[in-house]
C-alpha positions in Angstrom: 54.4 17.1 -110.1 57.7 18.4 -111.5 61.3 18.6 -110.4 60.8 21.9 -108.5 57.8 20.5 -106.5 59.2 17.1 -105.5 61.8 18.3 -103.0 59.1 20.2 -101.1 56.9 17.2 -100.9 59.7 14.7 -100.0 61.0 17.0 -97.2 57.5 17.4 -95.8 57.0 13.6 -95.8 60.2 12.8 -94.0 59.7 15.6 -91.4 56.1 14.6 -90.7 57.0 10.9 -90.5 59.9 11.7 -88.1 57.8 13.9 -85.8 54.9 11.5 -85.7 57.2 8.5 -85.0 58.8 10.4 -82.1 55.4 11.5 -80.8 54.2 7.9 -80.8 57.1 6.8 -78.6 57.3 9.8 -76.2 54.0 11.6 -76.0 51.3 9.3 -77.4 49.7 12.0 -79.5 48.0 9.6 -81.9 44.8 11.6 -81.9 46.7 14.6 -83.3 48.5 13.0 -86.2 46.6 14.9 -88.9 47.3 18.2 -87.1 51.0 17.3 -86.7 51.2 16.5 -90.4 49.7 19.8 -91.5 52.0 21.7 -89.1 55.1 20.0 -90.5 54.1 21.0 -94.0 53.5 24.6 -92.9 56.8 24.8 -91.0 58.7 24.0 -94.2 57.2 27.0 -95.9 58.3 29.5 -93.3 60.7 32.0 -94.9 64.2 32.3 -93.3 66.3 35.0 -94.9 64.1 35.2 -97.9 64.3 31.4 -98.5 61.8 28.7 -97.3 62.9 26.4 -94.5 62.7 23.4 -96.8 65.4 24.8 -98.9 67.9 24.7 -96.0 66.7 21.2 -95.0 67.3 20.0 -98.6 70.8 21.5 -98.3 71.5 19.3 -95.2 70.1 15.9 -96.3 69.9 16.4 -100.1 67.2 15.1 -102.3 65.4 12.0 -101.1 64.9 9.0 -103.3 61.5 7.9 -104.5 61.9 4.9 -102.3 62.2 7.0 -99.2 59.3 9.2 -100.1 57.0 6.2 -100.8 58.0 4.5 -97.5 57.4 7.8 -95.5 54.1 8.4 -97.3 53.0 4.8 -96.6 53.9 5.1 -92.9 51.9 8.4 -92.7 49.0 6.9 -94.6 48.7 4.1 -92.1 49.0 6.4 -89.1 46.6 9.0 -90.3 43.9 6.6 -91.7 44.1 4.4 -88.6 43.4 7.3 -86.3 40.8 9.2 -88.3 38.7 6.8 -90.5 39.0 3.1 -90.0 37.6 1.4 -86.9 36.6 -2.1 -85.8 37.9 -5.1 -87.8 39.7 -2.8 -90.3 41.8 -1.3 -87.5 43.8 -4.4 -87.0 44.3 -4.9 -90.7 45.8 -1.4 -91.2 48.2 -1.9 -88.2 49.3 -5.3 -89.5 47.5 -7.6 -87.1 46.3 -11.0 -88.3 43.4 -11.0 -90.6 40.9 -13.8 -91.4 41.5 -13.1 -95.1 44.6 -15.2 -95.8 45.2 -14.0 -99.3 44.8 -10.3 -98.5 48.0 -8.3 -98.9 49.0 -6.7 -95.6 49.4 -2.9 -95.6 51.6 -2.9 -92.5 55.3 -2.1 -93.0 57.6 -5.0 -92.5 60.6 -3.1 -91.3 63.0 -6.1 -91.1 62.2 -6.9 -94.8 62.8 -3.2 -95.7 66.3 -3.5 -94.1 67.0 -6.8 -95.9 66.3 -5.1 -99.2 68.0 -1.7 -98.8 71.1 -2.5 -96.8 72.5 -4.9 -99.5 71.6 -2.2 -102.1 73.5 0.4 -100.1 76.5 -1.9 -99.5 76.7 -2.6 -103.2 76.3 1.1 -104.2 78.2 3.3 -101.7 81.6 1.6 -101.0 82.2 1.2 -104.8 81.0 4.7 -105.6 83.4 6.0 -103.0 86.3 4.6 -105.0 87.2 1.5 -103.0 87.8 -0.3 -106.3 88.0 0.3 -110.0 84.4 -0.9 -110.4 81.9 2.0 -110.0 78.5 0.6 -109.3 76.9 4.1 -109.6 77.5 4.1 -113.3 75.1 1.2 -113.7 72.3 3.7 -113.0 72.9 5.6 -116.2 70.3 3.9 -118.4 72.0 0.5 -118.0 69.7 -2.4 -118.8 71.0 -4.6 -115.9 69.8 -2.3 -113.1 66.5 -1.7 -114.9 66.0 -5.5 -115.0 66.9 -5.9 -111.4 64.4 -3.2 -110.2 61.7 -4.6 -112.5 62.3 -8.1 -111.2 62.1 -6.9 -107.6 58.8 -5.1 -108.3 57.4 -8.3 -109.8 58.8 -10.5 -107.0 57.3 -8.4 -104.2 54.0 -8.2 -106.0 54.0 -12.0 -106.2 54.8 -12.2 -102.5 51.9 -9.8 -101.8 54.2 -7.2 -100.3 52.2 -4.2 -101.4 54.6 -1.6 -100.1 57.8 -2.9 -101.7 56.1 -3.7 -105.0 54.8 -0.1 -105.0 58.3 1.2 -104.1 60.1 -0.4 -107.0 57.2 0.2 -109.4 57.2 3.9 -108.5 61.0 4.1 -108.9 60.7 2.8 -112.4 57.8 5.1 -113.3 59.4 8.2 -111.8 62.7 7.4 -113.7 60.8 7.1 -117.0 59.2 10.4 -116.3 62.5 12.1 -115.3 60.9 13.2 -112.0 64.2 14.1 -110.3 67.0 16.3 -111.4 69.3 13.3 -111.6 69.2 10.9 -114.6 70.7 8.1 -112.6 68.4 5.3 -111.6 70.3 4.8 -108.3 69.2 8.2 -107.1 65.6 7.2 -107.6 65.9 4.0 -105.7 68.4 4.7 -102.9 69.7 7.5 -100.8 72.2 7.7 -97.9 69.5 8.6 -95.4 67.5 5.5 -96.2 70.6 3.4 -96.0 71.6 4.9 -92.6 68.1 4.5 -91.3 68.0 0.8 -92.3 71.4 0.2 -90.7 70.4 1.8 -87.4 67.1 -0.1 -87.4 68.9 -3.4 -88.0 71.2 -2.7 -85.0 68.1 -2.0 -82.9 66.5 -5.2 -84.0 69.7 -7.1 -83.2 70.0 -5.8 -79.7 66.3 -6.3 -79.0 66.6 -9.9 -80.2 69.6 -10.4 -77.9 67.8 -9.0 -74.9 64.7 -11.1 -75.6 66.9 -14.3 -75.8 
């Protein structure tokens, strides 16, 4: 994978994840997740005025972080595998239901925990990066040892907590950064993007109102 290929893959992942999530809520098309995924990838390659559609989508939302791509890929993995391969006792495990194996890391996405991780990151990054103070947190991403230590510690912490997804997210961020996978050489761009921050904020608002209604 190189810098030219990653934008295509990341745009395909987020488009497929979005379409499948909407289809789950509105149309119940679970049996057709694999077809939907393939169609989304194909749509992005359709040429529009001599340029593929993914090029215009990239111009709207920008390059996605490694974190966003891993989360989208994980979501798609669970949805596709659950519908096409695994059955019986494995079905509940992939969807996050209780398993008899207490020490087995769950593969389900803990969305509240995702929000608790990335919302503070976004609040630390974006207000300061926009010039609200003399301190610019974005500069910490330029090969600064402190941010590398924080990301490494988070990868180790979530591995210890048996949170497979978040440990993989931060490990992948560090690996991709060392391989210079993105065009940017700032570690923040590998671990965080505005779309991920906005998604987590909206999801937290949803959780808040849902909790209020339940109470």
